[in-house]
N, C-alpha and C positions, 0 to 999 in steps of 0.2 A: 709779554713775552712768557710769562708761567702759565698764563691762559692754556697759551699754545702747543707749549711742551708738557702738562696734562694731557691734551686731547692727542698730542702724537704717543704719550707711553700708552694711553686705552684704548690705545688699535691694537692691542694683544687679545684682548678681552672681547665682552659682548661689543661693543662699539663698530668692529672690525666686521661682524655682520651683514651691519646696516653701510656699508661701503661698496660701488662699486668697483669694480679692476681699476678704471681709471684714477677713481679717488681713492682708494687704498696707495698705487704707486705715489701716487704724489703726494698723500703722508709719508711714505718710505723718503721720497728724495727730499724733504725737508728735512729729516733728521738728517741725509748724507749729506746734506750741505751747511749742516750745523758747524759752527766753527765752537763746539763741545765736542770729545774726541769720544767722550762715555756716550752719549747721544750718537753721533755716526757708527759704532760697534753696535748699539743697540740697536739702530735699523737695518744694519748689513745683517745682525744673524734674524730679524724676521723676516728674509725674503723667503728663504725657503717654506715656510706657512702662506707665504702667496702666491708661488708657483702651487704648492697642492690645492687652496681653495678657485684657481685662477688656470687654469693647465693648457691654455693653450698659445699659438707661439708668439701673434705681436706683444703681448703682455710681458713672456716670457723673455723672445729679444729684445725690448726696451729695457727690462732688469740687467738685462747679465751686458748690457753695453754700460746703464751706469755705475756698476759693479766696477768693468772692467777699468772706467775712471777712475774709482776709488783705487782700487789695485795700482793704477801706473801713477796716482800724485800721492795717495796716501803714505802713511809709515811702515813699519813692519808688521807690526799688531794688528795694524788694519785689513793689508796683503794678508793675515796669516788669517783673519775671518772670513775674508771674501773667497780664502781657501774650502775650509770648511763648508763653505755655504754651495762651495761649486761641488764637494764631494757628494753632499746630502743629498743634493740635487741633479743627481746624473743624471736619472734617464731624463731628463728636461732637455739636455744640452745638445740634442737634434734638432729641436726644436729652434736652435738659434741661426734668423735670417739669413744675417749678416757676419758668419764667421769670418772673413777676410778680418772687417774690422775689429772683431773681440780679438780674436789672437796678433792683431795688429798691436792695440794696446796693452793687453799682456805682455808681450815679448818684448816691447819696449824695455821693460826693466831688465832684462838678460845681462846690459850691458852697462850692468850699476855695478860700481867699485864694492860697493858691502857685499861680499860673497854669503851673509841670508838672505839679503833680498835677489841674488840668484837662485840660492836654495829653496825657498819659496815663489819663484818663478818655476822651476824645473818641475817640482811637486803640481803646480796648477796646470804646467804643460802636461804631465803626466796624466794627471785627472782627466784632460779633455782628450785623452789618447784617443777613444772612440770617434770623435770627429773631425780629426788632423792627421789620424795614420801617416798618410806620405807628406808631412810637411819637413820637406828636406832642410829649410832652417832649423827645425825641433830640432830633427837627428845631429846633425851637424852639431849646435850646441849641446846633446846630452852626449855627444862622442868629446868632446870638448872637457867637459865640466867631470868625467869623469876620469881625466889626469890633472882634476886640482890638488892642491895642497893642502885645503881646505876640508877637513871631515864631515862633516853639516852641508858644503856641498857634494859631497861624492855620495853620501848618503841620498842624498835627494837627487841626484845622477842616479842612481843604482835601483830606487823605484820609480823614476819613471822610465829607465831602458826596461824595466821589467813591463809597465804597462804597452809600451811602442811594442812589444817584442809579441804579445798576446794581440796586438792588432793586425800588426802590419809584417806579409813576409817580407821584407825588402829591408824593414831596420832588421828584421831578426837576422838573417842571413849574413848582413854586415854587421854586425857588433857581436857574433857570436863569436868570430877570431881573437877578436878584442875580448870579448871576458875572459877567454881561454886564456889568453895569454898571460893576465891580469891574474888569472886563479893561481897559473902553473911558474909566476917570476917572484924569482926570490924577496923583492922587495914589497912586494902586499903583505900587510899584515895578516894576520889569522882571522880573527875578527872581521874585516873586510870580505876576505872570501868564501867566509860563514855565509855571510851575506848576498856576494856574488852567483850562487852557485842554483839559488832556488829561479834566478832568470832561465835558467836554460829548460827549464818544466814547460816554458811557453818554444820551443826550436821544434815544432811538429808539424809547423807547416805542409813538408813536403819529407821524402822518404829520406833523405841523402842529409837532409841538416838534422834531422833525429837520429839516425846513423851516426853522424860523426860528434852532434851532441851524449850519445849512448855512450860511445866509445870515451870520451872524456872522461865522464861518470863513472865509470870501469877504471878507466886509472888513479881517476882520485881515491876511489875505495880502497886498493891494493896499495895508494902510493903516501894516503895521509891517514894511519891506523887510529888515530884517536879518537875519542867516544864522539866527541860535539861534530868533528867532520864527519864523519860515517851516519850517523845519526841525519844529520844535514844531507849527506848525497843520497843514502837510498831511501831518504822522502821524496826530495826532487827527481828521481830514477825511478819511484812509484807512479808520478804523478805525470812523468812524463811517457810512459809506457800506457798509465789510463785514457794521456788525451789522442798516441800515436796508433791504440786500437792493437800494432800488430805484432811490440814485443810483451803483451801482458803473460804468456806463456814461461820463459823465459824469467822476468822478474818475480813471478809466484815462488818456478826453481832456487831465484838468488835469495827470497826472504824467506824460502824456509831451509836456505841453506844456513845463512845468518843465526836465523834461530836452534836450530839444532848444534850450530859449533861454536857458537861464540858465544864465551862466556861471562859477559859483561850483559846484566840486566836490564841495562836503561835500555840497550841492541836491539836487547829479546824484546821488548815492549814495543820499541818503533816499528820490529820485523809485525810481530801479531795486527798493529794498528794498522798499518799499512795493506796488510793482508783483509782485514774485514772492509777494508776499503774494496780491495777487488772482489771480494768474495757478494760485495752490494752490488758491484756495477757489472760485472759481467761471469755471473759461476758458470755459465755455461761454458766457460775457458779451462777450469779447473779438472784435471785426469787423475785420474781414479789414484793413480800412483803420489800425488799433490796428497789428496785427501789423505789416504795412510800415512805419507811421513808423516803430516800434522796429529792424524793419532798418535801414531808413536811417540811423537814429541809431547803430546801430552800424558801418556801415561808415563813416561820416565821421570818426568819433572818432579822434583819436589818440592816447587815453590808454589804454595797457593792461589796467586795473583796472576802468576803466568799460565799456570791449566786456565782461570778463570774466560782469562783473554782469549787463548788456544780453542776453549769450550764456546764462547761467544761466537767464534769466523766457522767451527764446526755445527754451531744450533742456525746461525743462516743460512749456511751450505742445504740444510738437511730441508729446507722449505722451499727448495728451489729446485731445478730439472739436473743439477751436479749429484743429489741421492740416487737418482735411479740409474744416472751411469756408473757411481759404484758400486751397484746391486748388479745393476743385469751385466756387466761389463767382465766381472770374475768367471777366467778361466775353470775349467769342472775337476781341475785335480788337485786334491784331497790339501793338498801341503797350501796352496794358492786360498783355495774354498775357506780356510781356519782364519788367514789375514784379514781375509775379505771384512771378519767379521770385528776386525779392532773396533770398530767404528760402536757397534754395539756393546761390545764390552766395555768401551770405558762409562760410555752414557750407562750403564745397569751398576758400576763402581761408585759412577757420579751420582745417582740418584740420592743416595743415603750421606752424601759428604756433609760434615758438620757446618760445611761455607754453604749460606744457603742461595747465596748465586751462581755457586756454580752444580748445587742438586738441581736449580731452578731451570740449568740449562741441559742437564741430564736429562731429565723430562722431557724436557722441549723437544728435544731429538729423536727422541724414543716414541713419543706421539707422533711426530712428523713422520717418520722410517711408517710408524702403524698404518695410520692415515693412508700414505701416499705410495706404498708398496704393496703389493697381494700377494706375495710368491706365500707358499704357503708355510715353509720352515720360517717366517718372519711373524706368522701369526700369533703363535706363543709373548712375540712383544705387549700385543697390547695391556696383557695381563701384570707386564714388570710397569708397562707407561702409567694403569691403572693405582696398585700399589704406593708408586713412587710419588704420585700425584696424592694420591691422600695421606702421606704423611706427610710430604709439603701443608697441604691445606691444613693439617694436626698444627704443627711447627707455628704456623703465621700468622696460623687463625688467634692465636691467643698474645700477642705481641703487635702491640700498637706504633711501632718505630717506622718510621719511612722506607727503609731497607725490606721492612720485611711484607709492608705494604705492597712495596713492588714486587718484590716476588711472587706474592699471593695471586697479582693481577697476571701474571706470566702462567700461575696453575691454573687460576680457571680461565685461560684465553684455551689454554691445552684441551681442559676438560670439556668445555663449547664443541672444540672441536673435535677430540675424541668420539663423544657422544654422536656428533651431526657423521661421522664416517661408520661407526659403529656402534649402532642402535641396541644394541641386544646388553651394551654396558650401562643404557641408561639407568638401570632400577639401582643397584651398587651406589652408582655414582650422587645420585637423589637422595639416598639412604642415609651420604654418608654426609654431606649438604648440612640436614636436615637435624643430624646428630650435632655435628658441627654447630649450627647455629646457635643451638642453646649456652652454647660455654662459651663463644668468642667474642671478642674486642666490637664497640658499636663500630667502627673503621671498617673491622675485617667484616661483618656482617652486613653493611650495605651494598662489600662487593660482590657477595656470594647470594645476597637478593639479587642483584643484579643477573648473576650466572643461572640460579634456579627460572627466571624470568625465561632466560634465552632458553635453555633445555625446553621448557614447559610450551612454548611460543614453536617447534621444531617438532616434539614428540610430545602433542594432546593428551596420549594413553597414560602417561607417567604424570600429568597433572593432575589425573583425581584424586589418588591416594593423600595426597599432601596436603590439599585444604584444612583438614584439623587439626594438623600439627602447627600447620601459620595462625591459626585461629588462635589458638591457648599462646604463642610468640608474641602476636599482638596485643594481646592482653595482658602479657610480662612488660612488655616495652612500655606500654601507656602507663604503668606505675613507675618505673622509674624516672629520673632523674639526672638526663647527658648531654653534653653542649651536642652530641651528634643525635639526639632521639628524632625533633622533626626530618631528618633526612631519612635516616631509620623510618619512621612511618610511612614515609613517599616511597620507599624503596618494599617495602613488604606488603604495602596496599595494591603496588603496580603486580607483585609474584601473585597474590589473592587474586586480582579480576582475570589473572591470567592462566590461570588454577578454577574455575569456578568459568567452564565452558560454556555454558546457561545463564540464566540471568542469578541476580544475586539473592540468593533466601536472604529474608528478614530477618532473620538471628544475623547472618553476618553483618549485615547494615547495620540493624543496634549496633551492634560491637565497634564497629569503624569510626559513627556517628559520636556516640559513648569517649572514644580514646580522642578524638578530635577536639570533643570540647572542653576537656577535662585538661589536657596536654599540649596541643597544637595554635597556632599563629592564625593567621590569615593567610600569608601565601601558601605556608604546608597544606590549606583544607586546598585552594586554588590548586594547587597541584595535584593531588590525589581524585579533585574532581576531572581535572583533564585530560588524568592516564583513566580515567572510565569512560571518558567519553570514547578514547583514543582504542579500548576494549568492549566498547559496544552496550556497557553499563549504565544505559540512559537513567534510569531513575535513580539509582544513587549519583551520579552527575547532577538533574537537576537539583535534587536535597540541597547540593553540596553550595551548586550555586545559589538559588535558594535562598540560603543562609549569610553568601558573601556579600548579596548586591547592597545592602543597606553600609558595609562596614567600609565601604570607599572613598576619597575625598574626593577625586577629579570627576567629573559629568562624565566625559569620554569614557573611564572605567564603570560607572555605573552604566551604561550603555553597551558597555559590552558585557559586563556578566547576564544583565539582562536577555542579552543577546541572546547568549548559549544556555540560559536558563530555559528559553522559548525553543531553542534550535531542539535541547534534551527530552525537552515536555512532546513536542510534537513526533521524535521517535519515539518517545513510553505509547503514544497513542498507537502505532502501528503494530508493537510488538503484541496485542491480545488478534491480531487476523486470524481469520479458519478456512479451513478450504470448503469449498464448495456452500460456505455462507456467504452470497457475494454482497447484500443487502445491509451485512455489516460490517462488511470489506468497504462499500463507498462510504460509508457516517463516517469508521475511522480514517479514511483518507482526509475526508473532508474537514476533523478536526485538527489532523497535522497540518493540513495547507495553512489553515486559521493562526493555528498557531506560531509555523515558519512567516506568515505573512505580519503580523508582530513582530517578529526576530529581525526580519531584513529591517523594518524602521528599524529599529531596533541599535542594528548593528550599522546602517548607514548614518545613525546619529552619530556613534563612535569613533567612524573615523574623520581625519583631520586631513592636510596638505601635507604634512610631511610622514603619516602612514595613514596614507586611503585606503587601506583594506583590499584590496583591488581582487586577490586571490578569494578572499574569506565570502566577498559579496559576490563574485562572479559563480564559485562551486553553489553558495546555496541559491542563488536563481537558477542555477539550471537544477538543482533539488527540486525546488518547487515546481518548475516545467514538467520536471519528468513524472512529479505525482499528480500533476493534472493532466497529465497524457495517460497513465493509466488508469485514474478514473473514466477520463472520456472512453477508454477502450473497453474498461467493464460498464458502461452504460450502453457503448457501441449493442455489445453481448446482450444486454438483457433485453435490451427494446427487440431484440433477433429472436429472443424466444416470445415476446408477446406477440410480435406478428411475422409469425415464417412463413417463409417462401409459399406458394401457391404447390398444391400436389406435381403439378406439370411444369416445374420449375428448370428440372434435368433435361426436357425433349425442351424446352423454349432455348435451354441453352445449347443443345446441341444442333439446332436448326438453326439458329442465329450464328454460331460460330462464337458467341460470347460468353465464355466460363461464367463471367462475373454472373450472367443472369441464376443460376444455382441457388445465390445467398437473397435471390426476392427484391424487393424496394431497399434492399437496404443498399446492396450495390447500384444501386440507381442513383443514391442519394452520394454516393463514393465517400462513405464514412468511413468504410475498413481502408480503403486506397490514404483516402487522408489522414489514417491511424498509423499506416506505414509512412508514408513520407514524413510525420513527425517526429517518430520516433527516427528518423535515417536525418534526420535535418540536429535532433538534440546529438547525435552519436556526432556530427558535425563540431557541431558546439564544446562539447566535450576534446573531443581532439584538438580544436583553438584553445584550449584553456590547460591543456596539456606543455600546446607548445609554447602557449606564452610563461609556464613555470620553470623558467631556468636554476632556479634557485631551490627549487624545492630538493627535498629529500626524495629517493628511490622506493620508499613505503607509502611516499602520498602521491607518487606520479605511478604507480600502480594501482591506487585507492582510483583514479581519476580514470587511468584506462581499465577499471571492470567496470566504471558506472557507463566508458562508452562502449563494454561488451556486453550489458544489460539492454541497453538498448538497439543494438546491431541485433539482438537474439530476438527479441519480439517483433521486430519489423521485417527478420526471415522466417519466423515464427505464422506471422500473418498472409505471409507471401505463399509459403509452402503449403497451408491446410486450406487459405482461402481464396486466395488470387489468382496465382499461377500456379497450381499441383507439378502439373509435369515435366519445368522448367524446373524445380527446385534444386538448386544444388548444393549439399551439404557436405562436400568436402572442403572447403573453407569456411565451413563454422566446427569445422574439427578440434577437440581441445587438444593441446601438443600433453597434455596428462601434467601432473600433477608435481614433478620430481624436485618442482623450482620453489614452492609455497612456500611464504616466509611466515606467512601468517593467520591466525586461526579465521577472520576476516575473510582473504581470502581464500581459503580451503572450501568454507563456507556456503563463496560465492563459486567458484570453479563445477561442485558438486550441483548445485542446482543448474547450472548451466550445461553440466554436461546430461543429466535427469531429463530438459526439457529436451536438448535436442534430438536425446532416444526417442524420449516419447513421440516428440511431432514426427523423428523417420519413419519409425514403426507405423503411425498411424498414414502417414502417405504412401508406404509400399502397401501395408493390408487393405484400405479405403479408398479405393480409387473410381469417383470423388469422395473425399470424406462428406459424412453427414456434417450440416452447421452444427446440431447441437453438442456433434464430439469435439467440432474443432473449437465451439464456445466455450465448452468444459475444458480442454486442454488449454487455450488460451488465458482464461482466469484464472485455472490455477498456478498457471506458469507465472501471474503476475503477483500473486499472493504468496506465488514461493520467494521470488524477487526481495518481495517487500519484507518478510518476515527473517530474514536477515536485520539483524542490526547495523544502521552503516557508523563503519569506525570512520569521524574525524582524525585525521592522522597531524601529527606533530607539526607543517608547513601551516597548518589553520593557525598554531595558537604561537608559533616559532619559529623564526628566518635564521639559521646559522650561516645561509650565506649569502652574500648580499651584494649584485651586480648591477652597474649601471653604465649607461653610456651618454656622453653628453656631448650634442650637435653643435656645430658652425659653421653658418655657411657665410660667403662671401661674391660677390657683392650682397650685401645686405642691407635694408633701407634703415633710417634713422628712426622712421616712425613705421610699427609692425603692418598699420593698414596701408604706409603706401606705398604704391607700386614702383618698382625698379623699370627706368624706362631702355629700351634696346632698339634700335634701327628694324625692322623689319627683314633688312637685305641681311644683316649682320645673324651671327652665332652667337647666343649669351654661355659664358665660358662662368659655370658653376663650379666652386672650389666647394669639396663638403671637407672639414675637419673633425672627426672623432676625438673624446677621451672616453677612457672604459674605468669605470671609480670602483673599487674594491671597499668591502667591509672589514672585516676583524679578520675572517678565514677566507682568505682567498681560495678560490678552487678545491674548494671543501668538496663537493659531489660531482662538477665538472670545471672544465675546464675551455677559454675561449681560444678558438684554432685561427677562425677567420670571421669578420664582419663583411655580412653583405647588405651593401647599398641600393634600393630599390628607387629610379626617380621618373617622376610620372607629372605629366602638365596636361590640363584640362583649360579649354577654352574657357572662360568664366561670363564677359563679354565682349559684340564685337562693336568694333566704331565708324561709324561713316555707313557708305554701302557697299556690299558686298563687291569688289571687285575681282574679273576673270585674272587670277594669278594662278600657274600650275602650281600645285601643291600635289608633293610626293605622299605626304603622311601629315594628315591633321594634331597627332597626340606624339608626345616622347614618352617611350616606354622604354626604360636602360635598366642595366643591371649590375654591377660592378664587387666582386669579391676581394677583400683586401687582409692583411696581416698586420696585427697592430704589432707596435715594438716599443718596446716601455709602456705598454697600455697609453699609446698612441697611432689614428692612423688620419691616412689624408688623400686625396684623389680628385680629381676632377672630373664636369661632362661637360659637351657642348651639345645644347639645346638649341633648335629651331622653332623661333616664333615668329611664321612667315606672314599667319593672320593677322590682320589691323584688329586691336583689342586687347581686352585682359587676360592673361594667362596666370591658373593657378599650379604651381609648381611645387607638388609636394614630395618628400626626401622624407624615406622610411629604412627604418635600421633594422637588421636580425642579426642575430651569430650563429656561428654555427660550430660545435663544439669540437673536440681532438676525437671523435665517432663518424667525426661527417653529418649529423642530426641540424637541420634547423629548427633552430629558436623562436619566436616571435616577440623580439626582449620590446622591444620599440629602440628609441620615443619616434614619432613622428613628427618634422617641421615643413612649415607652408610656409611659400613666400609670393608676393603677386609681381608678375612681369608684367610690364602695359606695353605693346606691339607698335611701334611711331612708323608710319610712313616715313622712309627716306626720300632725302630733299628734292635728287632728280628724277625718280620716278612720280613723285608730287609733281613736279615742274612739266614732266609730259603728258602726265594724267589731264592736267589745269588745260594748255594747248589743245591738245584733242577734243576740249568740253568745248575750248573756244572756236573750235572747227579751222585753226589751224594750224598745216601737216609738218610733223616734225620733221627737222635737217638730214640728209643724209645720215651724215654723221653720227647722231641721233636715233636713225632708226637700227642703226647697227648694235648702238649698244642699250642694254634692258638692265635692267634690275639683276638679272640673272647671270649676263651677260660677262661682266665684271671679276667674275669668281670662277 
């Protein structure tokens, strides 16, 4: 007995990972059947973890039925545990297959004489409202329990009524009058009324129901002026308006009226809180008069706490369309124009307020006005915004309290936004930041370094002058001893990498390495090396990775660092490329390929089943193939120089009508055509890598896109200069400008693209046909120009911030994966596909799944017996369905024809579609085998025909297909 309980208790730890779904459920079932109450409760509370690990309907259905049995026969404490499990596992409720049986077992307790048992049952029914919204017996029980004399049961009935009202229109319409009578009834205690009123927020299913609820709430606000009642009623009023949408302008006016006229601070705070909710949800419904009224209230209030709340609402509105409406709709009269600037006057007053929060909201409002409103009379506000931001920066950088750091974050965010839309302010902003860096607290220094890096990424011109100051500061920090030192070293190194646009000087590298040796740990050095790889400083990164390789305890980490070292060395080899020196370019590429091949071997060794490094391997393999393609193109161009086309090549080309003859024997070998196809193939593979990287950040995806564009550029240049100059189209390859460039790497790549395109286009127009020497020189220079831009290894190569995966389950499924499923050839196979979307710690950080696309295809793997003449419309199945996951679960069915006798290979592949409609090939791909067998009747007819016996008349009329 002791050993069995020990194994059961171990289920919550590492042993659970070794169990399959059925074994884990059986272990918990043992605990449920135990005679000890403690073990039963322990088994019950472990069910949510089981659901999280095996989130498919078969197990969840069985588990919930077992829990319903425990609920039916157990005591109230066990019932309470089951209730908590149900509430925690709310998103799995819709996977219950036997809903009727589950509800029946739970509902039987409602007839108990124990009011606590009935109360727990009501709460259980309320928690299940999403799957049983229209159960009339549940509706009746809730209505009945609202009249109970037991307070616990009444509170449970109110909870259930609120949940059912949110789900069921019929229940909401039916219970509305009952709730109204109870709220207005003199016999109902005030504390119960306060709990009943929030139910009205769910009465938004149709306009008449919402209108009647709104009238009732209006009566309550006037009839019951006590503070608690007004607060609850107003908040319910706001939530009802936010759900029904039509009454939001009226609600904003009502809240502003209470904010202005009601003397109670608690009511004013509630009004501000609800106004903030409406400002976030529907800023477009705010009229100019609403904003003006809020400004006047903020200007006249003597309380800082209320002013802070009102400014918070105004700063939220200032970042939306509402601020443009506020300034654009002002009439031209002088009096009104003065009023229209109350918001500006308020923001200017608050910029230098002694309360940091108020000052932060004031400068945010000024920043948002400066960045979104381009009117001439509002332009002077940008200087006010800069002065206010600088004052706050000085104030907050000397204080390391959490409040000061939060205000500093707001200030620095506003600085970056202001500099982005007003570049001429950048010089003064950067000088202010550098001045404060020397005297600021370490926590503030880290945030200021992030701000400097963001500004330098947007405006590279600014970065040139700050390098010397940064190096002095780096030396200073390396000598200090503070708890924030490691983080600060990383942040400062990042700014230095961004600021040094070209390769780092030896002096800078020496300073950084010296400080790391003296003061840092291995993790800090790795983070700095990672930043160097992202910024293209590969020589620095290689040295740091080299120093770290021997400092890790894990074999996988060793191989990972070794691969990074090799990749950095490979990219460093390409920095020595020079234009017009093609032989040295070939040797540099060969050296880089040598290091890349060593690195990919280490990278493969670093991968594990839990962390397969699929993106990293795919990206590096494509880089290797791209370098090989560049090398091959340079060799082809060189060979054309050593064996040029004959003098009469142009005449031959004109006579034969084949333009490729101008290139002599090179075109006969189709080397150029092969190179062009290879670059197009690489572009397709980069597009596939892009599509498979659903969890990647935007900078990583842009990096992959740039690699794809470089392949397309070279293939286009080959076509335009050599293969088909006359039909070359330059419109589709033209650049869209560099307005949205967000990194130095992208800026340099776009510059190369534009230069190469202009050169190819000018050659194509100037010389027709283009000389082979000119075209070769242009191609070689294009390749070298692309390779001279240091490759950036973006964040997703090192770090995955978002994690999304799909788990598929097919039914019917064989017990053994290699064993085929038997089906008769005159029947269709109903294939059910279920799936679960699994997320990491930050779901939807970069993009969210809108729907899942399931593609089912079948291929005949092997035929059995002779090929009988059977009418076949389609020998293969190709089907696609799109399903929207609900609570991260989706399910659909396919009908497959397996008419041909033999073994069919059925493949189900999933891909996801995000909220922008973009398809991402995330996988997974699942395969099952189906064996198509001849149905008995057809077999009998065929045997009779083989034996020479004519089938009977009835048999002649029936065939394998006529029955359908």
